[in-house]
C-alpha positions in Angstrom: 84.4 106.3 118.4 88.2 106.3 118.5 90.1 107.7 115.6 91.7 104.4 114.9 88.2 102.8 114.6 87.1 105.5 112.2 90.3 104.9 110.1 89.8 101.2 109.9 86.1 101.6 109.1 86.9 104.1 106.3 89.6 101.9 104.8 87.2 98.8 104.9 84.5 100.8 103.2 86.9 102.1 100.6 88.2 98.6 99.9 84.6 97.1 99.7 83.4 100.0 97.5 86.3 99.4 95.0 85.8 95.6 95.1 83.5 95.9 92.0 86.3 97.6 90.2 88.6 94.7 91.0 87.4 92.9 87.9 88.8 95.9 86.0 92.2 96.0 87.9 91.2 98.1 90.9 92.1 101.7 91.7 95.8 102.3 91.0 97.0 105.3 92.8 100.7 104.9 92.1 103.3 106.8 90.2 105.7 104.5 88.5 104.2 101.6 90.5 104.9 103.4 93.9 102.0 104.4 96.1 98.7 103.0 97.0 96.6 100.3 95.2 93.0 99.7 96.1 91.4 96.6 94.7 93.1 93.8 92.7 96.0 96.0 91.4 98.6 93.5 90.3 101.9 95.3 91.2 102.4 97.9 94.0 105.4 99.2 95.8 103.8 100.8 98.9 100.4 99.9 100.3 97.8 97.6 98.6 94.4 97.2 100.0 92.1 94.5 98.5 89.1 92.4 99.5 90.3 89.1 97.9 93.3 88.7 95.6 92.8 87.2 92.2 95.6 88.8 90.0 98.4 89.4 92.6 101.9 89.6 90.9 104.0 91.4 93.4 103.7 93.7 96.4 106.8 95.4 98.0 105.5 96.9 101.2 102.1 96.2 102.9 99.4 94.0 101.4 96.2 94.1 103.4 93.3 91.7 102.6 90.1 90.8 104.1 89.7 87.3 102.6 91.9 84.6 101.4 93.0 84.7 97.7 91.2 82.8 95.0 92.8 79.4 94.3 95.5 78.8 93.2 97.0 81.8 95.2 99.4 83.8 93.0 102.1 86.4 93.3 104.6 87.5 96.0 104.5 89.8 99.0 107.8 91.2 100.2 107.2 93.0 103.5 104.0 92.7 105.5 101.1 90.4 104.5 98.2 91.4 106.7 94.9 89.6 106.8 91.9 91.1 108.5 90.9 88.3 109.0 92.8 86.2 106.6 95.5 86.5 103.8 97.7 84.5 101.6 99.8 84.5 98.4 102.0 82.1 96.5 105.1 83.4 98.3 105.4 85.7 101.3 108.8 87.0 102.5 108.8 89.1 105.7 106.0 89.3 108.2 102.7 87.4 107.7 99.9 88.0 110.1 96.2 87.1 110.2 93.5 87.4 112.7 92.2 84.1 111.6 94.8 82.6 109.2 97.6 82.9 106.7 98.4 80.6 103.9 100.9 80.4 101.1 100.6 78.1 98.0 104.4 77.7 98.1 106.4 79.3 101.0 106.5 81.8 103.8 109.9 83.1 104.9 110.3 85.2 107.9 107.9 85.7 110.8 104.3 84.5 110.8 101.4 84.6 113.4 97.8 83.8 113.0 94.9 83.4 115.5 93.9 80.0 114.2 96.4 78.7 111.7 99.4 79.4 109.4 100.7 77.2 106.7 102.4 76.8 103.4 102.2 74.1 100.7 105.9 73.6 100.3 107.9 75.2 103.2 108.0 77.5 106.2 111.3 79.2 107.0 111.6 81.3 110.2 109.4 81.6 113.2 105.7 80.8 113.0 102.9 80.5 115.5 99.2 79.5 115.0 96.6 79.6 117.8 95.5 76.2 116.7 98.1 74.9 114.2 101.2 75.8 112.1 102.6 73.7 109.4 103.8 73.0 105.9 103.0 70.3 103.3 106.8 70.1 102.7 109.4 71.3 105.2 109.8 73.6 108.2 113.2 75.4 108.8 113.1 77.2 112.1 110.4 77.2 114.7 106.7 76.3 114.3 104.3 76.5 117.2 100.7 75.5 117.3 98.2 75.5 120.1 97.0 72.0 119.1 99.4 70.9 116.3 102.5 71.8 114.4 104.1 69.8 111.6 105.6 69.2 108.3 104.8 66.7 105.5 108.5 66.0 105.0 
């Protein structure tokens, strides 16, 4: 196995192993809120790894998730929201990327790309591409590209 595959497998195992602790807040490896949060740690400046967000408040840095957040999605990601395979939040500012999809309850501002679809309930602002679709229930300011469809409710 390549070193990158071993690292990804180790991170996935660590996130899954701490998922049971997510009900208790996850594993907070931060000092003054800066560092690494594993599981459903509400606030992190640095790296946050979680299976599925429930209590997200704010991430400044990188938020990596395996599955979409519980509904309604909460919190903000400022930096990189990475879904392996999908991710989301209430608001994402920066770069949003998902193997399958990315969704925001309210808005995504910046650059977004997803293998299947990317969307926001209120607005997309920036450049977005979805393998099948990209869109917003409200407005799109910028460029939205979709393999089959791209659109906005307003």
